[in-house]
Residue frames as a rotation matrix with the C-alpha (Angstrom) as fourth column:
MET 1
0.355 0.889 -0.289 -17.68
-0.899 0.240 -0.367 98.95
-0.257 0.390 0.884 -21.56
ILE 2
-0.616 -0.479 0.626 -17.57
-0.317 0.878 0.360 95.20
-0.721 0.023 -0.692 -22.09
ILE 3
0.140 0.601 -0.787 -18.71
-0.989 0.117 -0.086 93.60
0.040 0.791 0.611 -25.34
ASN 4
-0.187 -0.100 0.977 -19.55
-0.352 0.936 0.028 89.91
-0.917 -0.338 -0.211 -25.03
VAL 5
-0.031 0.103 -0.994 -19.11
-0.993 0.109 0.042 87.90
0.113 0.989 0.099 -28.23
ILE 6
0.152 0.131 0.980 -20.42
-0.317 0.945 -0.077 84.34
-0.936 -0.299 0.186 -28.37
THR 7
0.341 -0.151 -0.928 -18.81
-0.940 -0.072 -0.334 82.58
-0.016 0.986 -0.167 -31.31
ALA 8
0.923 -0.089 0.373 -17.84
0.091 0.996 0.012 79.21
-0.373 0.023 0.928 -32.70
PHE 9
0.486 -0.771 0.411 -14.71
0.702 0.063 -0.710 80.85
0.521 0.633 0.572 -34.15
PRO 10
0.861 -0.097 -0.499 -12.91
0.348 -0.603 0.718 82.64
-0.371 -0.792 -0.485 -31.28
ASN 11
-0.128 -0.989 0.075 -9.61
0.722 -0.041 0.691 82.83
-0.680 0.143 0.719 -33.18
PHE 12
0.090 0.254 0.963 -11.29
0.913 -0.408 0.022 85.03
0.399 0.877 -0.269 -35.78
PHE 13
0.897 0.388 0.214 -11.40
0.268 -0.860 0.434 87.85
0.352 -0.331 -0.875 -33.23
ASP 14
0.376 -0.833 -0.405 -7.68
0.813 0.087 0.575 87.75
-0.444 -0.546 0.711 -32.34
ASN 15
-0.637 -0.756 -0.150 -6.59
0.536 -0.574 0.619 90.17
-0.554 0.314 0.771 -35.07
THR 16
-0.358 0.554 0.752 -9.79
0.850 -0.139 0.508 91.59
0.386 0.821 -0.421 -36.49
ILE 17
0.398 0.475 -0.785 -10.33
0.760 -0.650 -0.008 94.56
-0.514 -0.593 -0.619 -34.16
CYS 18
0.471 -0.188 0.862 -10.09
0.664 -0.568 -0.486 97.68
0.581 0.801 -0.143 -36.30
SER 19
-0.495 -0.863 0.100 -7.76
0.593 -0.420 -0.686 100.49
0.635 -0.280 0.720 -35.28
VAL 20
-0.206 0.484 0.850 -10.51
-0.485 -0.806 0.341 102.65
0.850 -0.342 0.401 -33.74
LEU 21
0.831 0.555 -0.047 -11.58
-0.270 0.476 0.837 99.87
0.487 -0.683 0.545 -31.36
GLU 22
0.327 -0.801 -0.501 -7.99
0.707 0.559 -0.433 98.82
0.627 -0.213 0.750 -30.73
ARG 23
-0.555 -0.512 0.655 -7.23
0.029 -0.800 -0.600 102.24
0.831 -0.314 0.459 -29.30
ALA 24
0.241 0.736 0.632 -10.27
-0.751 -0.271 0.602 102.04
0.615 -0.620 0.487 -26.98
VAL 25
0.856 -0.003 -0.517 -9.10
0.225 0.902 0.368 98.62
0.465 -0.432 0.773 -25.77
ARG 26
-0.095 -0.991 -0.090 -5.56
0.676 0.002 -0.737 99.88
0.731 -0.131 0.670 -25.22
ASP 27
-0.576 -0.081 0.813 -6.87
-0.302 -0.903 -0.304 102.90
0.759 -0.421 0.496 -23.26
GLY 28
-0.962 0.159 -0.222 -9.02
0.273 0.532 -0.801 100.65
-0.010 -0.831 -0.556 -21.06
ILE 29
-0.590 0.793 -0.151 -12.33
-0.764 -0.609 -0.214 102.06
-0.261 -0.011 0.965 -22.30
LEU 30
0.455 0.725 -0.517 -13.45
-0.871 0.483 -0.090 98.88
0.185 0.491 0.851 -24.03
LYS 31
-0.577 -0.582 0.574 -13.01
-0.652 0.751 0.105 95.18
-0.492 -0.314 -0.812 -23.28
PHE 32
0.051 0.549 -0.834 -13.98
-0.839 0.476 0.262 92.18
0.541 0.687 0.485 -25.38
ASN 33
-0.275 -0.027 0.961 -15.11
-0.654 0.738 -0.167 88.96
-0.704 -0.674 -0.221 -23.70
ILE 34
-0.222 0.119 -0.968 -14.82
-0.881 0.401 0.251 86.28
0.418 0.909 0.016 -26.39
ILE 35
-0.030 0.347 0.937 -16.85
-0.693 0.668 -0.270 83.18
-0.720 -0.658 0.220 -25.47
ASP 36
-0.769 -0.276 -0.576 -16.11
-0.609 0.589 0.531 79.95
0.192 0.760 -0.621 -27.35
ILE 37
0.151 0.962 0.230 -19.54
-0.983 0.170 -0.067 78.32
-0.104 -0.216 0.971 -27.63
LYS 38
0.213 -0.115 -0.970 -17.99
-0.461 0.864 -0.204 75.00
0.861 0.491 0.131 -28.71
LYS 39
-0.831 -0.546 0.107 -16.93
-0.316 0.307 -0.898 74.44
0.457 -0.780 -0.427 -25.07
TYR 40
-0.556 0.713 0.428 -20.63
-0.627 -0.022 -0.779 74.09
-0.545 -0.701 0.459 -24.19
GLY 41
-0.330 0.397 -0.857 -21.60
-0.810 0.348 0.473 71.62
0.486 0.849 0.207 -26.93
ILE 42
0.315 0.603 0.733 -23.74
-0.842 0.534 -0.078 68.58
-0.439 -0.593 0.675 -26.20
GLY 43
0.976 0.204 -0.081 -22.75
-0.220 0.894 -0.390 64.93
-0.008 0.398 0.917 -26.59
HIS 44
0.565 -0.788 0.244 -19.63
0.570 0.587 0.575 62.86
-0.597 -0.186 0.781 -27.13
SER 45
-0.527 -0.614 0.588 -18.64
0.848 -0.428 0.313 64.97
0.059 0.663 0.746 -30.11
PRO 46
-0.422 0.430 -0.798 -19.85
0.467 -0.651 -0.598 68.36
-0.777 -0.625 0.074 -28.83
ARG 47
-0.400 0.423 0.813 -22.61
0.848 -0.166 0.503 69.73
0.348 0.891 -0.292 -31.05
ILE 48
-0.794 0.113 -0.597 -23.71
0.231 -0.853 -0.469 73.34
-0.562 -0.510 0.651 -30.94
ASP 49
-0.562 0.609 -0.560 -26.29
-0.815 -0.523 0.249 73.17
-0.141 0.596 0.790 -33.72
ASP 50
-0.565 0.495 0.660 -29.25
0.261 0.866 -0.427 71.06
-0.783 -0.069 -0.618 -34.77
THR 51
-0.789 0.364 0.494 -31.74
0.519 -0.035 0.854 70.79
0.328 0.931 -0.161 -37.61
PRO 52
-0.783 0.542 0.305 -34.69
-0.580 -0.813 -0.046 73.20
0.223 -0.212 0.951 -37.56
TYR 53
-0.628 0.673 0.392 -37.88
0.039 0.530 -0.847 72.00
-0.778 -0.516 -0.359 -35.86
GLY 54
0.461 0.881 -0.110 -40.32
-0.163 -0.038 -0.986 70.90
-0.872 0.472 0.127 -38.54
GLY 55
0.318 -0.416 0.852 -37.57
0.825 0.565 -0.032 70.19
-0.467 0.713 0.523 -41.05
GLY 56
0.998 -0.009 -0.057 -36.16
-0.039 -0.831 -0.555 72.35
-0.042 0.556 -0.830 -43.74
CYS 57
0.432 -0.900 0.063 -32.63
0.611 0.240 -0.755 73.09
0.664 0.364 0.653 -44.83
GLY 58
0.081 -0.538 0.839 -29.94
-0.382 -0.795 -0.472 74.65
0.921 -0.282 -0.269 -42.70
MET 59
-0.165 -0.210 -0.964 -28.92
0.803 0.539 -0.254 74.42
0.573 -0.815 0.080 -39.08
ILE 60
0.527 0.324 0.786 -29.73
-0.201 -0.851 0.486 76.47
0.826 -0.414 -0.383 -35.98
LEU 61
-0.630 -0.739 0.237 -27.81
-0.369 0.018 -0.929 77.00
0.683 -0.673 -0.284 -32.75
ARG 62
-0.123 0.552 -0.825 -29.10
0.654 0.670 0.351 74.92
0.746 -0.496 -0.444 -29.84
ALA 63
0.426 0.397 0.813 -30.83
-0.273 -0.800 0.535 77.01
0.862 -0.450 -0.232 -27.19
ASP 64
0.980 -0.051 -0.191 -29.52
0.195 0.409 0.892 74.83
0.032 -0.911 0.411 -24.34
VAL 65
0.138 -0.987 0.084 -25.94
0.978 0.123 -0.167 75.40
0.155 0.105 0.982 -25.49
ILE 66
-0.179 -0.138 0.974 -26.44
0.234 -0.968 -0.094 79.17
0.956 0.211 0.206 -25.70
GLU 67
0.772 0.549 0.321 -28.05
-0.195 -0.276 0.941 79.15
0.606 -0.789 -0.106 -22.23
LYS 68
0.743 -0.555 -0.374 -25.05
0.659 0.513 0.550 77.36
-0.113 -0.655 0.747 -20.67
ALA 69
-0.197 -0.857 0.476 -22.60
0.876 -0.371 -0.307 79.73
0.440 0.357 0.824 -22.34
LEU 70
0.072 0.308 0.949 -24.53
-0.053 -0.949 0.312 82.78
0.996 -0.073 -0.052 -21.10
LYS 71
0.930 0.368 0.005 -24.92
-0.038 0.082 0.996 81.49
0.366 -0.926 0.091 -17.54
ASP 72
0.546 -0.788 -0.285 -21.22
0.829 0.460 0.317 80.68
-0.119 -0.410 0.904 -17.23
ASN 73
-0.372 -0.848 0.377 -19.92
0.916 -0.401 0.002 83.95
0.149 0.347 0.926 -18.67
ILE 74
-0.605 0.238 0.760 -22.41
0.033 -0.946 0.322 86.75
0.796 0.219 0.564 -18.20
ASN 75
-0.860 0.369 -0.352 -24.11
0.370 -0.024 -0.929 88.07
-0.351 -0.929 -0.116 -15.07
LEU 76
-0.528 0.715 0.459 -27.65
0.622 -0.043 0.781 88.16
0.578 0.698 -0.422 -16.45
GLU 77
0.164 0.584 -0.795 -28.90
0.957 -0.288 -0.014 90.05
-0.237 -0.759 -0.607 -13.36
GLU 78
-0.626 -0.482 -0.613 -27.21
0.331 -0.876 0.351 93.18
-0.706 0.017 0.708 -14.73
TYR 79
-0.979 0.200 0.023 -29.57
-0.039 -0.300 0.953 93.14
0.198 0.933 0.302 -17.71
ILE 80
-0.202 0.944 -0.261 -32.82
0.783 0.316 0.535 92.59
0.587 -0.096 -0.803 -15.79
ASN 81
0.212 0.323 0.923 -34.63
-0.176 -0.916 0.361 95.63
0.961 -0.239 -0.137 -14.36
């Protein structure tokens, strides 16, 4: 089984796998595919987020950035009937 993780903090996952999952990884049952979304940012200083449409506080991830990360790393045909 492969678990795909799209994150802006890939280093966080280096040492955070609990012992139960670590054993599954070691035995070849489980594999983590850590995808650094910052590699797909837009612009001179790559941005992965933007302000919400219509205003308001906070930030949201850009859909175009997520789309590029998915297309480059995951075979989406596997998930379509």
